[in-house]
TIKOL-464836 format. One record per residue (C-alpha): residue in three letters; chain; x, y, z. Coordinates in nm, 2 decimals. Layout:
<recs>
   residuo   cadena        x        y        z
       ALA        A        X        Y        Z
...
</recs>
This chain:
<recs>
   residuo   cadena        x        y        z
       MET        A    -4.32    -3.74     1.27
       HIS        A    -4.29    -3.68     0.90
       SER        A    -4.37    -3.28     0.92
       ALA        A    -4.12    -3.28     1.21
       PHE        A    -3.86    -3.39     0.97
       LEU        A    -3.94    -3.14     0.71
       THR        A    -3.86    -2.89     0.96
       GLY        A    -3.56    -3.04     1.06
       LEU        A    -3.45    -3.05     0.70
       ASP        A    -3.57    -2.73     0.64
       ARG        A    -3.38    -2.56     0.91
       ASP        A    -3.06    -2.74     0.80
       ASN        A    -3.11    -2.64     0.43
       ALA        A    -3.15    -2.24     0.54
       SER        A    -2.81    -2.31     0.77
       LEU        A    -2.64    -2.49     0.47
       SER        A    -2.79    -2.19     0.26
       ARG        A    -2.62    -1.90     0.48
       ASN        A    -2.32    -2.10     0.49
       VAL        A    -2.27    -2.12     0.13
       ASP        A    -2.39    -1.74     0.12
       ARG        A    -2.07    -1.64     0.32
       LEU        A    -1.83    -1.89     0.19
       ALA        A    -1.96    -1.75    -0.17
       VAL        A    -1.92    -1.39    -0.03
       ARG        A    -1.56    -1.47     0.11
       ASN        A    -1.48    -1.60    -0.21
       PHE        A    -1.56    -1.34    -0.42
       ASN        A    -1.39    -1.11    -0.21
       LYS        A    -1.06    -1.31    -0.22
       ASN        A    -1.11    -1.33    -0.56
       SER        A    -1.21    -1.03    -0.70
       SER        A    -0.85    -0.87    -0.63
       LEU        A    -0.73    -1.06    -0.87
       LEU        A    -0.98    -0.91    -1.14
       PRO        A    -0.88    -0.59    -1.34
       LEU        A    -1.06    -0.25    -1.24
       PRO        A    -1.28    -0.23    -1.50
       THR        A    -1.45    -0.56    -1.44
       LEU        A    -1.49    -0.47    -1.09
       LEU        A    -1.67    -0.16    -1.16
       ALA        A    -1.86    -0.38    -1.40
       CYS        A    -2.02    -0.62    -1.17
       GLN        A    -2.14    -0.33    -0.98
       ILE        A    -2.39    -0.27    -1.26
       VAL        A    -2.49    -0.62    -1.30
       ASN        A    -2.75    -0.63    -1.01
       HIS        A    -2.76    -0.53    -0.66
       HIS        A    -2.66    -0.86    -0.50
       LEU        A    -2.34    -0.80    -0.67
       HIS        A    -2.33    -0.41    -0.62
       ASP        A    -2.35    -0.46    -0.28
       LEU        A    -2.09    -0.73    -0.21
       VAL        A    -1.86    -0.46    -0.44
       SER        A    -1.96    -0.15    -0.20
       ASP        A    -1.97    -0.35     0.15
       SER        A    -1.62    -0.51     0.10
       VAL        A    -1.37    -0.31     0.27
       GLU        A    -1.10    -0.56     0.09
       ILE        A    -1.26    -0.49    -0.26
       GLN        A    -1.24    -0.09    -0.16
       TYR        A    -0.91    -0.11    -0.04
       ALA        A    -0.81    -0.28    -0.38
       LEU        A    -0.99     0.01    -0.58
       HIS        A    -0.86     0.26    -0.39
       CYS        A    -0.54     0.12    -0.43
       GLU        A    -0.56     0.12    -0.83
       PHE        A    -0.72     0.48    -0.85
       ALA        A    -0.45     0.60    -0.64
       MET        A    -0.21     0.41    -0.84
       GLN        A    -0.06     0.27    -0.53
       LEU        A     0.09    -0.11    -0.52
       ASN        A    -0.16    -0.29    -0.38
       THR        A     0.10    -0.52    -0.21
       ASP        A     0.08    -0.56     0.13
       ASN        A     0.36    -0.53     0.33
       PRO        A     0.37    -0.84     0.53
       ARG        A     0.49    -0.64     0.84
       CYS        A     0.22    -0.39     0.82
       GLU        A    -0.03    -0.49     1.13
       ILE        A    -0.27    -0.19     1.04
       PRO        A    -0.59    -0.35     0.95
       VAL        A    -0.73    -0.32     0.58
       LYS        A    -1.03    -0.09     0.72
       GLU        A    -0.79     0.16     0.86
       ARG        A    -0.57     0.14     0.56
       LEU        A    -0.82     0.26     0.36
       THR        A    -0.97     0.56     0.58
       GLN        A    -0.58     0.63     0.57
       LEU        A    -0.55     0.57     0.15
       SER        A    -0.87     0.78     0.12
       THR        A    -0.78     1.07     0.41
       ARG        A    -0.40     1.09     0.20
       GLU        A    -0.63     1.10    -0.15
       MET        A    -0.82     1.38    -0.05
       ARG        A    -0.52     1.57     0.09
       TRP        A    -0.36     1.53    -0.21
       GLN        A    -0.71     1.67    -0.42
       LYS        A    -0.68     1.95    -0.21
       PHE        A    -0.30     1.97    -0.15
       VAL        A    -0.30     1.99     0.19
       CYS        A     0.01     1.89     0.36
       ASN        A    -0.03     1.73     0.72
       SER        A     0.34     1.77     0.79
       GLN        A     0.63     1.94     0.73
       SER        A     1.00     1.92     0.86
       THR        A     1.32     2.09     0.83
       THR        A     1.66     1.89     0.90
       HIS        A     2.02     1.99     0.93
       ILE        A     2.26     1.83     0.63
       PRO        A     2.55     1.77     0.85
       PHE        A     2.82     1.74     0.54
       LYS        A     2.87     1.90     0.21
       THR        A     2.67     1.74    -0.06
       TYR        A     2.78     1.72    -0.43
       ARG        A     2.56     1.66    -0.72
       ILE        A     2.42     1.31    -0.67
       CYS        A     2.08     1.28    -0.48
       ASP        A     1.80     1.03    -0.49
       LEU        A     1.45     0.92    -0.35
       SER        A     1.30     0.59    -0.35
       GLY        A     1.05     0.40    -0.04
       GLY        A     1.09     0.69     0.14
       ILE        A     1.47     0.69     0.15
       PHE        A     1.62     1.01     0.05
       LEU        A     1.98     0.98    -0.07
       LEU        A     2.28     1.25    -0.13
       GLY        A     2.66     1.24    -0.22
       ASP        A     2.89     1.45    -0.01
       ALA        A     3.18     1.65    -0.16
       SER        A     3.43     1.39    -0.15
       ARG        A     3.22     1.18    -0.39
       ARG        A     3.33     0.84    -0.19
       MET        A     3.03     0.88     0.03
       LEU        A     2.67     0.83     0.04
       HIS        A     2.46     0.95     0.31
       TYR        A     2.11     0.86     0.37
       ALA        A     1.80     0.87     0.60
       TYR        A     1.44     0.75     0.61
       LEU        A     1.21     1.04     0.50
       PRO        A     0.98     1.12     0.86
       SER        A     0.62     1.06     0.87
       SER        A     0.57     1.29     1.12
       SER        A     0.69     1.62     1.23
       GLU        A     0.77     1.43     1.56
       GLU        A     1.02     1.19     1.37
       GLN        A     1.36     1.31     1.40
       VAL        A     1.58     1.27     1.04
       VAL        A     1.87     1.05     1.13
       TRP        A     2.16     0.98     0.84
       LYS        A     2.36     0.71     0.78
       SER        A     2.66     0.66     0.54
       LEU        A     2.78     0.43     0.27
       ALA        A     3.12     0.47     0.21
       THR        A     3.39     0.38    -0.07
       SER        A     3.71     0.39    -0.19
       HIS        A     3.62     0.47    -0.54
       LEU        A     3.50     0.81    -0.65
       ILE        A     3.10     0.76    -0.69
       LEU        A     2.99     0.85    -1.07
       ILE        A     2.61     0.80    -1.03
       VAL        A     2.36     0.63    -0.79
       GLY        A     2.05     0.49    -0.87
       LEU        A     1.78     0.39    -0.62
       CYS        A     1.51     0.10    -0.68
       VAL        A     1.46     0.06    -0.29
       TYR        A     1.10     0.00    -0.34
       GLU        A     1.06    -0.25    -0.62
       HIS        A     1.38    -0.44    -0.58
       ASP        A     1.57    -0.32    -0.25
       LEU        A     1.84    -0.23    -0.44
       ILE        A     2.10     0.05    -0.45
       ALA        A     2.33     0.05    -0.74
       VAL        A     2.65     0.30    -0.71
       VAL        A     2.90     0.33    -1.03
       THR        A     3.25     0.41    -0.96
       THR        A     3.55     0.49    -1.10
</recs>
C-alpha cells in the first residue's frame, strides 16, 4: 500500500513537472518578444535548454527575423496567416532581397495627367494630377495578377504638398492654398 502511494505520487509529480515545463516554455515564448534582440541572442549561449527554447520557438524566430529585417513586429489584427507561414514568407522575402530577385512586376496605365506630387506609404501609391485639385491613389499589387485600381480625392483648393503616413498613423496630410 505504501509503495503504491509513492508510485501514484511519483506519477502525479511527473505529470505536474511536465505541465510546469510546458507553462514555463509558453511564458518564455510569450515574454521573450519583450526582450531586446541582444538579450534574446545572449539567451542562446547560456545553456542548451535556452538555446533550444529560442531556436525551436516559431514566435521567437519570427520576432528575431522581423528585427533583422527592420520590420515592425506588430501583427495586423486582420491577418489570419499562422506565424509559421509568416516566418516562411519573411525569410523568403529577405532571401530575395539579398539576391535582389523580384518575384513579380506589373505595369499600369495612369489615366490622368500627373503633376509633381507623388508619395508612397503602407502599400499606397499617390499621385497628384495636373489640375492640382485632385489626388489619385492606388494600392500596390502583391502579385502580377492583381489589377491596379485608381481612386481619387478631390479638393476645391490648390494642393501645394502632400504627406503620407498611412502605415504608422493612418494619415494623409494635404496642404492647400
